[in-house]
N, C-alpha and C positions, 0 to 999 in steps of 0.2 A: 504494499500501501504506500502512496505517495502522499505525504501530507505539505501541502506549500504555507510559509509563513510567509505571512502579509503583514505590512502597518507602514506608517507614517517612518519619516527620517528620524532619527536619533531616539528611538522611543525604545532599544535594546534588544533588536529582534537577535542579531548577533550573538549577543551574552547567553540569550535564550537558547539559540543554537548550538551554542557549544556547551551549554549545561545538558543540553538532550541527546547530545551526540558523543559526549568527551571531545570533542574536537578543540584545537586553539587558534580558531581565527582572529585574526586582529578586529579589535574592537577600538573606536576613538568616540569623543565626546564634543565631536560637529557633526553635522548633517553631511550624507555623503560618502561616509568610507566602504558602504556594499556598494559596487558598481557591475557583476555579477553573479547569476545565479549559482551558490553553493549547495552540495549535497552530501548527506551525511546518515549514516545507519544511527536507528534510533537505540537509546542503549534499552537493553532489557524486552524488546519487542522484535519480536522473529518476522523478519521480511517485512520492516517496516523504514521507509526514508522520510527527510524530513528535508525542503528543498529552501535555502534561506535567500529570500530574494531582495533585489532592490527596494530600496521605502518609497513610497510616493502618499501622495496626500489626496489622489484622487482616480477614477478609471479611468478619466479623458487624460490621458499624458500626454506630456510637452517634452520630453527629454529622452534619451535614447535607454537609458538606464529605468525610467518608466515604461517604456515600450515592453520592456523585456518581462517586465513583472506581469502587464495586462495580456501581455502573448499566452506567457505561458499559462496564467489561468484559463483563458477564453480556448487555447489549442490544445494543453495537455489534459486537462479534466483531471486536478488532482481528486482521491479520494476524501479527501478532508481541506479544509481550510485551517491554521489558527493566524486568528486576528489578533496581533498585540497590540496594546494600546495603553496607552503612557497617563495612567489614574491622575495625575496631575493637572492631566490637562484634555482630560476627558473630552468636554464639547468637540470640541477641532479633531479630535482622534475618531467619534461616533461617525463624522461624515465620510468617511472611507468606509466601515464598519456597515452603513446603510446600503452603501452601492455593492458590496460585496456579499450580503443576503439576499438580495435581488438576482444575484445570479442561481440561484436553488442548488445551493453545493451545499453538504453536512460542512459544518462551522461552529466552531469553538471560540470564545472570546477570553484571552490572557490579558487581564487587567494587570500590569504591570506598576510596580514601585509605591504601589499599597503601603509598604512600611513608612514611604515618604509623606503617603497623605495622612494614616493615622499617627503618627509624628508631630504633623501640624493642625492635628484636631480635626481632620477632617476624616468622614466614612462615605463608605458604597454600599448599600442593600444589594447585594449581587443578585439573592433571591428574586428582589421585587422588578430589577435590571434585566434579569434573565427573562423574567416571565413579561415584560413590556419587549422587547426586541426578536423574543422567541427562539433562543440557542442558548447552550451552556453557558455561563459567565466563571470563569476561575481566576480568585485573586490571588498574585504570585510576586513575589522578588526575585527576579532573574539573577542580578549582580550574589545575591545568598543564597539562590538555589533554593528557596521557600516556595512550596506551590508546586514546582515543575514535575514531581512526578503525581501530583492529582491531573494537573493539565495534560500528561499526555495518557492518563487511563483514559480518562474521557475523552481525547481525541480518538483513542484507537476504537473506542465503544460506537460512540456516533457515526465513524466510520465505516464499521463492519455491517452495522444497522442502517445505514443509509439514511440517516435522521437528517433530513431536509428542515432548516429553517423554518420555523410555525408563523412568523409574521412575515410579511413581504409587501401590506398596502401601508404606507407612510404619511398617507394626506387624507383630510377629512374630506366630506361633500362640500365642491367648489368646482371652479373652471379647470383649476389643473386636473382635478377627479377625473373630471369629464374625458380632459382632452387624452389624458394616458390611456384611459378604457377603450375609447373611440381607436387610437393608434394600435391597442392592442389586438382590438377586432380585426383592422385592416392586414396587421402583418401576421395573423398568428401562424397562419399556413407557412407563409415564408420562414417564420421564427425558427420552427420546427423542423423542418428541411435543412435549417443552416445547426441545428443543436444549441441554438441561442434559446433561452428562457425569454418567453414572450415579454415579460414586464419590462424585463433589462432592457431587452433590445427597444421597447418602445420608447422608454427613458430616452435612451442612448441613441436613438434616431432625432428625438423631438432637438436634444442638446445638439445635435448636426455632427456627431460623432461619423467619419468619412471611413472608418471601416465597417463600423456595424452597417453604411448606407449600402456599400460593394458588397458586404456579405447577403444581404437581404434581396436584392436583383430586383428591387419594385417595379412594376409597369406605371408606365405617364399616368394615366388614371389614377392609381393609389397613391402618388407623388403627391398630384393636385390635392385629391381628399384630404391629405393628412397635413400639408401645408396649409389649408385654409381652416383646418379643424385648428393647428397651432395658432393662426395669425387671431382665429376667436377669440382664443384662452389668453393671449397677449392683450386684446382690446378689454377684455371683460376683468381681468386681475391687476392693469395698468402694469405689468413689467415685461420684458423682452423674455424671451424663451428659457434660458441660461439663468436667469435671476430669478425665473418663474420656481426651476427645480432645485434652485440651491434653498431658496426660501420654503419650500415645501419641506427638504432635509432638515433644516435647522427649527424651524417651527417643530419638529417629530422630537432632536432633539433637545430642545429645551423643555418642552413637556416630560421626557423622559426622565432628564436632571431634577428637574423639579420634585417629581417623586420618590426618585431612588440615590438622590447624592448629597449629601450635606458637604459643601464647599470648606477647606481649610482654609486657616486663617494664612496670611501672606508666609512664607518657611524663611526660615533664617539664611538658607544659602541662598533665596532671591534679593533678600535684604541686602546679605554681602557683597551678591554680583551688583547690583546696583551700586553701591558705594565705592566697589571696585573699578566700575566700568568709567566712575568719572574721571579718574586719573586715569587709565589704561584705554579708553576709546574717546579720552576728551579732546576737542578742538585743535588746541595746543601742546598736550602733553602724549599724544599717542602715540606719535611717527618718533617723538625721543625717547619715551619709555621703551619701544620696540627695538630702537636700534642700541639702544643699552642691554638691553636682553640679550639681544645677539652678541655684541659683543662680549660679554661675561661668558656666554655660553663658549667662544671661541678661546679664549683666554683659557678658561678650565679646559678645555678638551686638547689645546695643542701647545700649552706654556705651563699646564698643571698635571691633570689627571693624567688623561690620554698617555701626551708624550713620557710621564715617568711610567706609567705601565707597558707603553712601546718600547721605550728603554730595554724596561727589563726583561720581556718577551725577544728582545735581539738580541742580548746579552746570551741568554738561555741559548736560542738559534745557533750563535755562532760558536758557543761551548759545545753543544753537540755535534754540532757539524768537523769543530779541531776533533771529536774523540773519534766520531765515524774517518775522519780522514786518515788520521794513525791509525786504526785498525785495516783499514784498507792497503796503507803503505806495507804495513807489516806481514799483512798475508800476501802481499805481492801479487795483489791482482793487476790484469790488464790495463797499462796505462789509459787506452780509450774510455774503457770501461769504468775507471776510477773517473777521469774526467767528466761524465754523464753523470755520476752520481753526486760530485763537490761541484763541479764548474757551472752544471748544469739546472738538476733538482734544488740543490741546497742554495746556490747563488740566487737562479728567479725564485721557487717557490718562498723558498725562505727569507728571500728580500720582500716579497708581498706580504707572507705574514705577518711581519713585526708589525704591520699598521694595523693589526684589528683591534687592537684596544683604544686606538685611536679612535675608529669606524663606531664602536659599542659603546664608548664614552660618549660621541656625539650624539647617538641616537636613543642613548639614556635621558639626555636631557629634552632633546626635542619631543620624545612619547611625553615626557614630564609636561609639557605645552600643550600639546594637543589633549592629554586625558585632562587638563585641569580644565579645558575650554576656551582656553587661550586662541586658539587658531581659527576659533570662527568668530572673533573678534579681529585678527587680523585682515580676513576676508571684509569684513565691515570697515577698516579703516582705510583698506586698500582700493575700497571702491571708487573712490572721488578720482583718484590718482589715474587708475586704470581708465575710467571714462574717456580721458584725455586722449589715449589711443585707441577707442573704440569696443573696450573691454570690459565687463562688470568685474564686480568683484569678487563673483562666484567662481573667476577664471582662476582667482589665486590658489583656490583648492589643489589643482594638477599641479600649479607648479609649486606650492610646497612640496607636494608629496613628489616631484621632479629633484628634490635635493636630497632624496634618498636613492630613486630608481626611477629612469625616464619609462620604463614600460610600463606600471603600473598609473603612474602618472597621465601617460596618451590614453590608457582607460578610463581614466579618471574626469576624462572630459564628456564621458556620456550625460555626466549631470548637469552638462547646459542645454538649454532647450533652444538656442538656436544654433543653426547648422553653421551660419557664419561667425558666431563666437566659437563654436567649437573647433572649428578647421582653423582660425587666426589663433586660439588656446595651441593646438597641436602644434602649430610652427614655430611657436613662442618656447614650449616647454621643454626642447631639449637645449636653450640654453642657462636654462638652470642646472648649476653643475650637480651631477650626482655624485651618489658617496662612493662609486669605482674611482673616481678622481684623486682621492684624496690621496692614495699614496702615491700619485704623481708630486702632488703640491709637497706632500709632506717629506720626500727625498728630494727637492729643490730648495724648499726653503729652509733645512736643516744645513743645507752647504752652502749657501749664498744670504739668508736671515736668521742665522740661530735667534738672535735677538728678538724677532719682531714678529717671530711664526703668527702668532694670532693676529695679530692686523693684518699682514698679509693675507692671511687665509680670508679673513672676512674682505678684504679688500677684492679679491679674485671673485668672491660670491657676489659683490654687489657690482662689481665690473662686467660680469654676467648677466645679471639682470638688466642692468642700464644698456647692454649693446642688444638684448633680447625687446626690450620696449621700444630702444628707435629702429629696430627691421618692424615690430609692430605697427610704429606707428607712421611708418612708410606706407607698409600692406595696406592701414587703414585707407591711405590717401588715393591709393592704387588700385591693387587687385581685388580687396575686402571693403569695400565704400560701405558706409551704413552705419546705423545706431546700435549700438547694446540694446538688451533688452531689459527689462526694468530688473533692479537687484531685489531678491525677498530672501532674505536666509535669517533662519531663529537659531536667537543666541541660547543655548544652554547656560544653565545657572554654572559658575563655578565649581568642581567637585575638588575635593581633594584625591590624587592619582591612585589609581588602583597598581598595587604592588604586580599582582598578577599580569597586567595588562603592558605595567612598563618592563617587566622581566621578558613577558612573550614578545614585544616587538626589537627588543635586544637579542632575544637568542633568534630571532628571524633573520635579521640581518645579520649575526655572526653565522649563522648555519648557511643563509644564503654565500657568505664571502669563503665559507671555507668548502662550500659545494663547488664554488668556480676555481678557486684555489688548487683544488686537487682533482679537476676535471679539465676545463677549459684553457686555465693558465698553466696546469701540468702537461697538457699534450704541446701548447704552443711553447712551453718551456723545453721540451726534447726538441722538437720542430726548429726552433732557432740556435739550440747546442749544435746540432747535426748539419746544418748547412751553416754555421761557421767555425765547423771545427773541420769539412772537408772542402776540395776543388773541385771542378768538373771531371775529374777521373778518379775522384773518390779516393782521393790520397789525403792522410791529416797534414794539414798545413802546420808549418810552424809559426806563422802571420795571419791572422783572422783578415786581413787584409787579403788576401791572397783567397780567400773561402766562394764557397757558392754565395754565400748571402751578401759580399759585399759586390759581388758582381753584380747583384740585382739591386742593391741597395744606392749604389753608385750612380746606377740610371735614373733613380729618384729626387737624389740628393740636389742637383741643381735647381729644384723646384723650391728648396728650403735655404740656398743659399742668401736670396736678399733679405731674410728674417734672421739670417747672423748664425744658423746653424745648419751648415752646408754638408756636414760628416755624415759618411752614409751610416753610421752608426745608430744616431738620432732618427734618419727619415726610415731606416728598418723600424724601430720600437716605434715609430707614430705608424706604422701600418699596422702592427699586431697592435695596437691598440683599437684597432678598429673591430678584433676578433671581441677583445676585454680590455677596458681601458688600463686594469692592473697589469696587463702584459706589458706597456712602457716600462713600468719600474724593471720587472723581472727579465726582458731582452737587454736594457741597458745594465743591469748587474752582470748578466751573461758576458756582454761585448768586452764591459770595460776592465774585467778580472779584477786587477788589485787597485787600479788608477782611480783618482778621484774624481769626482764630478768635475771640478773647476778643470779640466784638461780640455775637458769638451765643450765647455761655455765659458764667455764671459759674465759680468753681473747684465751688461745689457741684453746679450744673445739669451740667459737665462731667463730675462722678463719674458723676452719676445716668445721664449716656446711655451712660457707659462700661459700666457696670454693663446696662443694656440692651441694647444691641449685643454685649455679650459672652454674653447668655441668650437673647436670642430665636431664632424658627426659621431654620436652616441654611436655605441658599440651594434653590432648587427643585429642583436635581439631588438634592441629599440627600433630600427628602422624596421624590421618585418611588423611589429607592433604599430607603427606607422601604416604600413599598406594593408592592415587588417582593419585598420577603424576608419581608415580614409578609400579603403578599396580600391586600392589602385597603385600599382608596384611601380609607373610612372612618377608618380607624383610622390612617393615616399623616395624614388632615388633622385630624383630632383631635388627633394630637401635637402638630402646626404650632401649633394655635390654643391647646393648653394650655402650650404651650412658651413662648408670647408671653404668655400670661397670666401665668405664673411669674414672665418677664421684667418686666414692669410691676409686680405686685406686690413684687417685692425690690426693683425700682429707687426705687418709691413708698417703701420702708420705708426705703432708703439714704438720700433725699431727706430726708425727715421728721428721718431720726437725727441728718444732717452739718446741720440747722437750729439743733440744740443746740449745735453745736461752733463750727458757722460764721457 
């Protein structure tokens, strides 16, 4: 049996999904965390699966992830719907509930966050509420796992008995009631053949839903009769068709809540949030506070905690490599195999692994910001600035995710309702510096800016954002002319970060980094070692400048010569970075041997190289994600080449500008 987990954004769906399945999906305290459906087996129940669907506010979808949810319910016909409702905001959440009920699918309502409602003096008469809306109602606290087992038991029971909702007519006698029933009568046969509940189809037809209109495929006479009925309703009730449907639902919800809900007093969390927002989202304080927070995070990551742990791990790896080196020498292992293990694997993979603590530390702080609810405020604060380049504040969510990885960031653009905004955000997102580039920055800043690592790191992130904004501003005035859609985002209350959620995100990033280190980067390391060890006749070379790799790298090196780094070793490293950005460091470690980074770069060329690596095209996985989201291989390839071109031009300009000062 398949259970669809449906609810508004940020109501606790993924938390409930984790409790029901034992999964460890990432949760966050801001809307839009889930952008694709996730499936898991229900614990303690045989042959039962629950699907975590992206959050929606209505079955009239506007954005791609809302369409995913609506299409799943319509096309997959789940055995039951688990509708999770935020009990602290029950009126708004029940709007979706009424639409789900009209689909005539077995359904149970999970009243989440009931612990907060009770704590603030409120209550919900669940038996009364259940009777009024005609479906079982189960109070739960997903984060504390209270009531989840009871919810699972009831959901399985109603699915097995095919218990459809008992109440489906939400409007009293009047113009709206007459209109719905008239349309139901006209489309009944068509709805039945299309496997749509007649009342659901009638309401959606009245609201002008294009998908339902296409599915019903009515004759022109029927269309004319329906339009006449709708126009008559609009004249009688003084509202347009969409407002009339919304008014019908909210009138019913108000009556239900009046009979079954005792409203809680203003929570301490909300009072605290309002006070904090006077500073964190204030007109004159928001941006300085955001800059201070980010600078503090970078300082602690790259100058204090992360750098200290990274140095310890590097010492441990070097010590282990020395032990292995001595052991292999004593054993008398073939020199070529010896070189593969020490100069290839340990130099390449080991050099990348030493940056793991920095990445984990950075995401420790970022996950705290996300879990507290501050990330949603960042979107709110940035809305005014982003509108100047033709985007809304909602675009900041994919951009922030892009600081972790470009792949989920590109997928997160599904939350944008405007196709124009979505495409423009996809073009902008790769300029946000992903975590895979951190080893490159750390490698260079340790050699050239040891005392100012935090400032240089933050400068790179800010510079990437500025270049991205500049490109977006140009596109907004050329290819993607138009205005962004109005920005609406729910600001959740500030909450103390969940230890489990923070640790889960840290582990996800660490696991992803380790998987890449011992798969993609490991293979790339072996390939680079092989190519720099043998020549065209597969003889071992004494000087890597005579190797296969040098032959290939020398062909590409002239492209980067105007940027100040025309050495074949650098061009080779940048090419491997297309597979995985961490490979840039592992390649340089292998090719340089024991020589210092300063032998390849001056301060001027090092800055130019940092700018290029910051801006040039992300890894092949990210380009693949762009191709999938835009449904065009040509566009994905164009973005990759265009971004590399932008990186070259900006790095060249920086190199020329630095020539004046250095």
